[in-house]
Backbone as JSON, one array per atom type, in Angstrom:
{
  "sequence": "MAEECRVPLLRDDSGQYVVIPLEFELSCDDAIMRKEGDRLIVEPATAGKTMVSSTRLEEEDSP",
  "N": [[84.89, -17.84, 147.77], [85.54, -15.11, 145.62], [85.95, -11.76, 146.74], [86.08, -9.42, 145.35], [86.6, -8.3, 141.99], [88.13, -7.27, 138.93], [86.34, -5.99, 136.21], [85.56, -5.53, 132.75], [84.07, -2.52, 131.49], [81.5, -2.42, 129.32], [79.98, -1.27, 126.26], [77.03, -0.59, 124.41], [74.42, 0.18, 122.01], [72.33, 0.63, 123.79], [73.41, 1.42, 126.18], [75.75, 1.33, 128.95], [77.35, -1.59, 130.24], [78.16, -4.47, 132.33], [79.54, -7.75, 132.4], [78.54, -10.17, 134.6], [80.69, -12.03, 136.54], [80.82, -15.63, 136.98], [81.27, -16.38, 139.69], [80.07, -14.33, 141.06], [77.46, -14.43, 140.45], [73.94, -13.93, 140.8], [71.3, -15.6, 142.49], [68.67, -15.25, 141.32], [65.95, -13.81, 139.39], [65.47, -11.12, 139.07], [66.88, -7.95, 139.88], [67.88, -5.23, 142.01], [69.28, -2.12, 141.3], [71.37, 0.45, 142.42], [72.85, 3.68, 142.86], [75.49, 4.75, 144.81], [77.24, 7.35, 145.6], [80.23, 7.0, 143.88], [79.83, 4.35, 143.48], [78.21, 1.41, 142.18], [75.56, -0.48, 143.24], [74.34, -3.7, 143.26], [71.76, -5.82, 143.98], [69.82, -8.71, 144.97], [66.37, -8.59, 144.05], [63.88, -8.41, 146.37], [60.88, -9.17, 148.23], [60.77, -7.27, 150.27], [62.09, -5.04, 149.35], [61.93, -2.03, 147.48], [61.67, -0.44, 144.29], [63.14, 2.59, 143.16], [61.71, 5.15, 141.3], [62.67, 5.93, 137.9], [62.37, 8.57, 137.23], [62.6, 9.92, 139.64], [65.31, 9.36, 140.22], [66.55, 10.74, 138.12], [65.84, 13.37, 138.79], [67.23, 13.64, 141.22], [69.85, 13.48, 140.32], [70.19, 15.8, 138.9], [71.71, 19.06, 138.8]],
  "CA": [[84.41, -16.93, 146.75], [86.25, -13.84, 145.53], [85.17, -10.62, 147.24], [86.05, -8.4, 144.31], [87.39, -8.58, 140.79], [88.05, -6.21, 137.93], [85.59, -6.38, 135.02], [85.5, -4.44, 131.76], [82.81, -1.82, 131.24], [81.19, -2.56, 127.9], [78.98, -0.31, 125.8], [76.33, -0.83, 123.16], [73.47, 1.25, 121.71], [71.39, 0.88, 124.89], [74.1, 1.95, 127.35], [76.94, 0.69, 129.48], [77.03, -2.8, 131.0], [79.21, -5.39, 132.71], [79.16, -9.16, 132.49], [78.77, -10.6, 135.98], [81.41, -13.3, 136.58], [80.08, -16.73, 137.59], [81.39, -16.41, 141.15], [79.24, -13.26, 141.61], [76.11, -14.61, 139.92], [72.84, -13.88, 141.75], [70.36, -16.71, 142.3], [67.35, -14.67, 141.18], [65.68, -13.33, 138.04], [65.4, -9.66, 139.09], [67.79, -7.31, 140.83], [67.77, -3.79, 142.23], [70.55, -1.43, 141.15], [71.34, 1.83, 142.88], [74.15, 4.34, 142.85], [75.88, 5.41, 146.06], [78.49, 8.03, 145.24], [80.81, 6.44, 142.66], [79.61, 2.89, 143.49], [76.95, 0.82, 141.76], [75.21, -1.59, 144.11], [73.35, -4.59, 142.64], [71.37, -6.85, 144.95], [68.58, -9.4, 144.57], [65.09, -7.94, 144.34], [63.09, -9.22, 147.28], [59.58, -8.56, 148.55], [60.95, -6.15, 151.19], [62.78, -3.92, 148.7], [61.14, -1.37, 146.43], [62.48, 0.28, 143.32], [62.96, 4.02, 143.04], [61.38, 5.42, 139.9], [63.75, 6.56, 137.15], [62.13, 10.01, 137.28], [63.19, 10.4, 140.89], [66.75, 9.31, 140.08], [66.97, 11.84, 137.25], [65.72, 14.61, 139.54], [68.3, 13.69, 142.22], [71.12, 13.67, 139.64], [70.24, 17.14, 138.32], [72.35, 20.04, 139.7]],
  "C": [[85.23, -15.64, 146.8], [85.35, -12.71, 146.03], [85.12, -9.47, 146.25], [86.88, -8.86, 143.13], [87.2, -7.41, 139.83], [87.31, -6.75, 136.71], [85.59, -5.22, 134.04], [84.12, -3.81, 131.72], [82.6, -1.83, 129.74], [80.09, -1.59, 127.53], [78.35, -0.8, 124.51], [75.33, 0.3, 122.97], [72.54, 1.58, 122.87], [72.09, 1.36, 126.16], [75.33, 1.15, 127.73], [76.54, -0.54, 130.27], [78.29, -3.56, 131.38], [78.66, -6.81, 132.63], [79.51, -9.61, 133.89], [79.49, -11.95, 135.95], [80.62, -14.37, 137.34], [80.12, -16.71, 139.11], [80.57, -15.31, 141.84], [77.78, -13.38, 141.18], [75.07, -14.6, 141.04], [71.87, -15.02, 141.45], [68.93, -16.19, 142.26], [67.18, -14.2, 139.74], [65.64, -11.82, 137.94], [66.35, -9.13, 140.15], [67.46, -5.82, 140.92], [69.16, -3.2, 142.08], [70.39, -0.01, 141.67], [72.76, 2.37, 142.87], [74.35, 5.02, 144.2], [77.23, 6.05, 145.82], [78.99, 7.5, 143.91], [80.55, 4.94, 142.54], [78.26, 2.53, 142.92], [76.72, -0.4, 142.64], [74.12, -2.4, 143.4], [73.05, -5.67, 143.66], [70.06, -7.49, 144.51], [67.35, -8.58, 144.94], [64.3, -8.9, 145.22], [61.8, -8.48, 147.6], [59.74, -7.33, 149.43], [61.6, -4.93, 150.57], [61.9, -3.34, 147.62], [62.09, -0.63, 145.51], [62.14, 1.76, 143.36], [62.69, 4.3, 141.58], [62.53, 6.14, 139.21], [63.58, 8.08, 137.15], [62.77, 10.6, 138.53], [64.71, 10.4, 140.79], [67.25, 10.46, 139.21], [66.88, 13.16, 137.97], [66.84, 14.73, 140.56], [69.65, 13.96, 141.57], [71.27, 15.07, 139.06], [70.88, 18.11, 139.3], [71.36, 21.04, 140.26]]
}
């Protein structure tokens, strides 16, 4: 399996998105996304992981 690949960043009326290549496809229906510096991390949502509310993310992003 490839460890990384370049993908285009696409945009529509609801925001920015990427199409996940087949070799990176997750075997789940829900995922958790978080931002660490300039990186976006996407991982399967599991019982042990909790989501951070969007309000909290907006407060952390504010100067």
